[in-house]
C-alpha positions in Angstrom: -25.9 7.1 -56.4 -29.1 7.4 -58.4 -29.9 5.0 -61.0 -29.1 6.1 -64.7 -31.9 5.8 -67.4 -32.3 1.9 -68.5 -30.1 1.3 -71.7 -32.9 -1.5 -73.0 -35.5 1.1 -73.9 -36.3 0.3 -77.5 -33.8 -2.3 -78.2 -35.3 -5.3 -80.1 -35.8 -9.0 -78.2 -32.8 -11.4 -78.5 -34.7 -12.9 -81.3 -34.4 -10.2 -83.7 -38.3 -9.9 -84.2 -38.5 -6.2 -83.7 -40.4 -6.4 -80.5 -40.1 -4.0 -77.9 -39.3 -4.9 -74.1 -41.4 -3.8 -71.1 -38.7 -2.7 -68.5 -38.1 -3.2 -64.6 -38.5 -0.2 -62.4 -37.2 -0.2 -58.6 -40.8 1.5 -57.2 -41.0 -0.9 -54.0 -39.2 2.2 -52.0 -42.1 4.7 -53.0 -44.0 6.0 -50.0 -47.4 6.7 -50.2 -48.1 4.5 -53.2 -49.2 1.1 -52.2 -47.8 -2.1 -53.6 -51.4 -3.0 -55.3 -51.3 0.7 -56.7 -47.8 0.3 -58.2 -48.6 -3.2 -59.6 -51.9 -2.0 -61.6 -49.6 0.9 -63.0 -47.3 -1.5 -64.4 -49.8 -3.6 -65.6 -51.1 -1.2 -67.5 -47.5 -0.1 -69.2 -47.0 -3.3 -69.7 -50.6 -3.2 -71.8 -49.0 -0.4 -73.9 -45.8 -2.4 -74.8 -47.8 -5.2 -75.9 -50.3 -3.0 -77.9 -47.1 -1.1 -79.6 -46.1 -4.6 -80.6 -49.2 -5.9 -82.1 -49.2 -2.8 -84.0 -45.7 -3.2 -85.4 -46.2 -6.8 -86.5 -49.2 -5.5 -88.3 -46.8 -3.8 -90.7 -44.1 -6.5 -90.3 -43.3 -7.8 -94.0 -42.0 -11.1 -92.9 -45.4 -11.8 -91.3 -47.3 -14.6 -93.5 -50.6 -12.6 -93.5 -48.4 -9.5 -94.7 -47.1 -11.4 -97.7 -50.3 -12.2 -99.2 -50.9 -11.3 -102.9 -53.1 -8.4 -103.2 -53.2 -7.3 -99.3 -54.2 -3.5 -99.2 -54.6 -1.0 -96.4 -52.8 1.9 -94.8 -49.8 1.4 -92.6 -51.0 0.5 -88.7 -48.3 3.3 -87.9 -50.5 5.9 -90.0 -53.4 5.6 -87.6 -53.9 7.9 -84.4 -53.9 4.4 -82.2 -50.2 4.0 -82.9 -49.1 7.5 -81.2 -51.6 6.9 -78.6 -50.1 3.3 -77.6 -46.7 4.6 -78.5 -46.6 7.6 -76.4 -48.4 5.9 -73.7 -45.6 3.4 -73.6 -42.6 6.3 -73.6 -44.5 8.7 -71.1 -44.5 5.8 -68.7 -41.4 4.8 -69.2 -39.9 8.4 -68.4 -42.6 8.9 -65.6 -41.5 5.5 -63.3 -37.7 6.3 -64.5 -37.9 9.5 -62.5 -39.4 7.7 -59.3 -36.5 4.9 -59.4 -33.0 5.0 -58.0 -32.1 7.9 -55.4 -34.0 10.8 -54.0 -31.4 12.6 -51.9 -29.9 14.5 -54.3 -31.8 18.1 -55.1 -31.7 19.8 -58.5 -28.3 21.6 -58.8 -28.7 25.7 -58.5 -26.5 26.0 -61.2 -27.8 23.2 -63.4 -29.5 23.3 -66.4 -32.8 22.8 -65.3 -32.4 25.7 -62.3 -31.0 28.0 -65.2 -33.7 27.1 -67.4 -36.9 27.8 -64.4 -35.1 30.7 -63.7 -35.1 32.1 -67.3 -38.7 30.9 -68.1 -40.7 31.2 -64.3 -38.2 33.1 -62.4 -36.9 30.1 -60.5 -37.3 26.6 -59.2 -40.0 27.4 -56.5 -41.9 29.3 -59.1 -41.4 26.4 -61.7 -42.9 24.2 -59.2 -45.8 26.5 -58.2 -46.9 26.1 -62.1 -46.4 22.6 -62.1 -49.0 22.0 -59.2 -51.1 24.6 -60.6 -51.3 22.3 -63.7 -52.3 19.1 -61.6 -55.3 21.3 -60.5 -56.5 20.6 -64.1 -59.9 19.3 -64.1 -60.2 15.6 -65.8 -57.5 13.1 -66.6 -54.2 13.7 -68.1 -50.6 14.3 -67.4 -48.4 17.2 -66.0 -45.4 17.5 -68.6 -42.4 19.7 -68.5 -40.1 19.8 -71.7 -37.3 21.3 -72.1 -36.5 23.8 -75.3 -32.9 23.3 -76.4 -32.3 26.3 -78.5 -34.2 28.9 -76.2 -33.1 26.7 -72.9 -36.6 27.3 -71.6 -38.9 24.9 -69.9 -42.4 24.5 -70.8 -44.8 23.2 -69.0 -48.1 21.9 -70.0 -51.1 19.6 -70.0 -51.5 16.4 -71.8 -55.2 15.0 -71.9 -54.6 12.2 -74.4 -51.4 10.5 -74.9 -51.6 11.2 -78.9 -52.3 15.2 -78.4 -51.0 18.5 -77.0 -47.2 17.8 -76.8 -45.0 20.1 -78.1 -42.9 19.6 -81.0 -38.8 19.9 -80.9 -38.9 19.7 -77.4 -37.2 17.4 -74.8 -39.8 15.9 -72.1 -37.6 16.0 -68.6 -40.9 15.4 -66.1 -43.5 13.7 -67.0 -46.1 13.1 -64.0 -49.2 10.8 -64.2 -52.0 12.4 -63.0 -54.4 9.6 -64.7 -57.0 8.4 -61.6 -55.5 5.0 -62.2 -52.4 6.1 -61.1 -53.6 7.2 -57.5 -57.1 6.3 -56.4 -56.2 2.9 -54.9 -54.2 5.5 -52.3 -55.9 8.6 -52.2 -59.5 9.9 -52.2 -60.9 12.3 -55.3 -60.3 15.3 -53.3 -56.5 14.5 -52.8 -55.2 15.0 -55.9 -52.7 17.8 -54.6 -51.8 15.1 -52.0 -50.7 12.8 -54.3 -49.1 15.3 -56.2 -46.7 16.2 -53.4 -46.0 12.6 -52.7 -44.7 12.2 -56.2 -42.6 15.9 -56.2 -41.0 14.4 -52.9 -39.7 11.3 -54.5 -38.5 12.4 -57.9 -35.2 11.3 -58.9 -33.7 14.9 -59.7 -30.2 13.3 -61.3 -32.7 11.8 -64.0 -34.5 15.0 -64.8 -31.2 17.1 -64.5 -29.5 14.5 -67.4 -32.6 14.9 -69.5 -32.2 18.5 -69.3 -28.2 18.7 -69.9 -28.0 16.2 -72.4 -31.3 17.3 -74.5 -31.7 14.5 -77.0 -34.9 12.6 -77.5 -35.6 9.9 -74.6 -33.3 6.7 -75.6 
C-alpha cells in the first residue's frame, strides 16, 4: 500500500514556538540515486526549513528583540527571500513525497490525472512527453505539473527560481527537481534525460492522483 502524504507538514513544534518541522522521507529504496546524493539533497531541504524558521522568528512579536521600543522595519515575510525559502521548503517536500512509498500502482486510466491529461494534452503519454520536453530546458530549475480545478486541466511549466513562475490558483500535483545538485552526483552533465527517466519510473502515482482528486493546497 502506498504511503499517504505526511500529515505533519506545517504543524508547530511541541513547544508551541511556531517552528516548522523537517520531515523524514523513505528514499532508501530508490534506484539510480546514490545514498550520498540523497543525503546531500535532504541536507539542502533541511536548510530551507531552517531558513523559514529564522525568517518567521524575525517577525515573532514574542521575541525579545522584536519587542524593543521604536523597532522599525518591514516584515521579513515581505521580502522575496521568504517566498524563495518557503517555496523551496514546500517544493522539496512535494518532490520527496512523490518518490516515497510504493511505486507499483500506475495512474488509473479513469482517474482525475488521466482525465485531465486527455483534456489538456490528448493523453497520459502526450502529457509525459511534454514533461520530458520541459526537462530539456537549459539551465537549472524544476518541472512542475499543476492541476486547475475549475477547468480540470493540467499545466506543465518550468520554474527556475522558487519565488517566480508559479501559476496562481492551481494545485502542484507533480514537482520534479531538475537542479544539478539533485542528479550530478550520479549522472553526467549529458545525462539529464536519464535522470528524468529514473525519476519517472519511481514516482508514487497514488500520491499524485490524490492531489488531483482532492485539489486543495498541499497540506
